[in-house]
C-alpha positions, 0 to 999 in steps of 0.5 A: 082440536079433535081430528075425528068426528064425534059420531061413532060409526065405522069406517073412520071419520076425519074432519075436513080440515085435516091435511092430505098427508095426515089423512093418509097416515090415519088411513094407514094406522086404521088399516082401511082403504077409505075415510069418511070426511065430515065438516065442523058440524060433524056432518059427513060430506064425503068419502075419500080413498087411499088411491084418491089421496095418493093421486093428489099427493103425487100430483104437481099441484100438491102442497103439504098445506092441502086439506081434505076440504080443498078436494072437490068433490070428496068422492062418493057421497057419505050422506044418504041425502047428498047426491051420489057422484 
């Protein structure tokens, strides 16, 4: 399994099956405050920030099995065709 999407644009992109904890580690390693989230077809579906992920991780409902695709919505749209929130 490739944890990052194959299109090479910045900022870092991760697949939606990644756990919140791993996404936070990727974000820390990349020294960035946000990640684009993509699906299994390498289509970007959203953007998550470190603050959003930290809030989720610190919540009472958090488990170490929580994946980015479980977060709804992913935050501001990463796709120009998707509606912005």
